[in-house]
N, C-alpha and C positions, 0 to 999 in steps of 0.2 A: 588215696581216694580223691576224686575231683574236688578242687577248692577254688573258689572265685576270689583271687587275692586282692582285687581292687575295690571290693564292695565298701560302701560308705566312705569313699575318699581315700582308701588305702591302696597301695601298690606294692607288691612283693616281688622282688627280683633277686635271685641268687641268695635268698635268705635275708636280704636287707629290707626292712619294712619302713615305708615312708608314710607318715601321717600328716595331713594338713590340719593344723590347729585353727588358724584363721589367716586371712591374707596379710594382715599387718605383721604377724610374727613369721610369716613365710612357711617353710617346710622344715620339720624337725626330722632328722634321720638318726636313729640309734646307731652308735658306732659298733655294730656287730661284726662287720667284715672289713678287712683292709683290701681294697681293690688295687690291682696292679695298674701302673700308669698306662700301659698299652690298652688294657681293657676299658679304662675310664675314657680314653680318647675315642675308642670305637663306639662306646655308648653315647658319648657326647655328640659324635657325628651323626649317629642314627637318630638321636633325639631331635637335633636341629633339622634334619631332613624331614622327619615326621611332622614337626610343628609347622613347617612350610606347607605341608599337604593338608593340614587341618584348617580349612578355610573358615573365615568368620561367618559366611553365609550358611554353612552347614551347622554351625553352632546354633544359629537362629532356628534352622529347620528342625533340629532334633528336639526342640521344645514345642514345636508347632502342634496344635490340636487337629490339623488337617492332613496328617501323614497317612498314606494308604496302608491298609492292613496287610500283613504278611500272608494272610490266608485268602484263598479263593474257594469258597464253599461249593461253587458250581463244579469245579474240577477236583474238589477234595484235596487241595494241595497247598503247600507252603513254599514260598519262593523269596530268596533274598541273595543279592550278590554284593561283593565288597564295594563300598561307596554309596550303596543305596540306603535310604532311611525308611524303615517300616515300623508299623505299630503292632505290638503284641498284647495290648490290653490297657486297662486303666487301674489306677490306685486312688481311691477316694475322689474320683472325677478327674484326676490328672492323667494325661496320656503317658503310657509307657512305650517310648519309641526306642529303637535300636539301630545301630549302624556298626559296620566292621571296617577297621583300618589296620595299619601296621602295629598299633598298640594292642589290638584285640577287639573286644566288644565294648562299644560305647552305648550308654543308655541315657535317657532323659532324667535319670535319677543319680547316675554316677558314671564317671569316665576314668580310665586308668591314666596315670602320668608316670613319667620316667624320673628317676632320682636326679637326673641332670637337667630336667626342664627348668628354664628360668622362672622365677617366682612371678614375674610380671608378663609372661607370655600369655597369649589368648587361651591356650588350652588349660593352663593352671588356673587362670581366672575363672574359667567355666567350671572347673572341678570344685573350686571353692563356692561358687554361686550355687551349684547343685547340692552341695553338702549342707548349705544353710537354708535352702529353699523348702525342704521337707522335714517333717517331724521324724524322730527315730522310728516310730511305729509305721509310718508310711514307707520309710526306707526298708524296713524289715519286710513289709508286704511285697514291695517291688523286688527285693532280693529273692523271695520264694519263687516268683514267676520267672525272673530273668535267669536264675540259676538253673531251673529245669529246662528253659529254652536253650541255654548255652550247651547243656549236655546233649540235648536232642540234635542241635546243630553239629556238634562234634561227631556224633554217631552218623549223621547223614553225610558228612564230609569225609568219613573214614579215619578221623583222628582218634576215634574210640571205637572199640568193637561193640557189637550188639550185646555180647555177654557182659562186658564191662558196664555198659549202660544199664542193663537190667539189674545189676547189683545195687544201683542207686534207688531201686524201687522198694527196698527193704524198709522195715519199720525204723531202722536206725536213722533213716534220712527224712522221716516225716516232718521234723521241725526245720529241715534245711531246704527242701524243695516241695513244691506242689506236685501232685501226681501227673504223669504223662496224659492220662485221660482227662484230668481237670483242665490242663493247659489246652489240649486240642479242642475239647468241647467248647471252651470259652471263646475260641477263635472261629467256631462254626464248622469245625471238621467232624465228620461222621466217623466215629471210631469203630463202628460195626462193619465198616468197609475198608478196603485198602486205601491208603493215602500216600501222597508223594511229597518229598521234601527235596527241593532243588533237583527234581527229575528222578530221584531214587525212590523206589516203592517200598512201603512198609505196611505191616498190619499190627494191630494191638489185640492181644488175647484177653479173655475175661479176667485174667489175673493181673492185667496191666503191664504184661511183658511185651517188649518190642520184638518184631520179627522182620528181617529183611527179605524182600521178595525179589526173585530173579525176573528179569524181563522175559517175555515169552520166547524170544529168539535164543535165549540161553538155556532154556529148559530141555532136558533130555527126554523127549516123549517117545514111548514105544508104541508103535501101531499094533 
């Protein structure tokens, strides 16, 4: 089932869990896997490249209270592209902003890091700052919202089927994610009507299940 591995300052890759205790102690990595030298070199190269793309200005922006909303109630749509920073709500008055890059989804409450990221790089510093900025309760509230959003984003992008997405609406996940209806309504989306996410149309039934809608030109209409 879906799992957001980087929440609360954690990053999980290939079974290796990284936890930032604090900046002075750096990053502790449980020795659960022995990586091949070639794989380590590939990951290091990828990490260094990604760090160079993660500009300091964007780190400031992701914490900004003036980030535009991801939702446009006038068109009943959600829109975000890689590199853009959008707002998906608030937690105790703090803005919950998101952005996507090669690491995945960054938020103003937590960002993923790679096991090979230098302790003193800008990205790691921001991860530590965010971990210490909020209370555990606030982190949990943010996790409920961002977890649901990430699932919806995955369904809209085709990384997850609608059927797989709807499995996360069961009571089993009540303590893990807010409902789709709650997320969309909080953003000003009218769930009684079709809505779009990055140009793809969906509807939500009364049971909270998501349905993908085909564009009109793809419908087989019999006269």
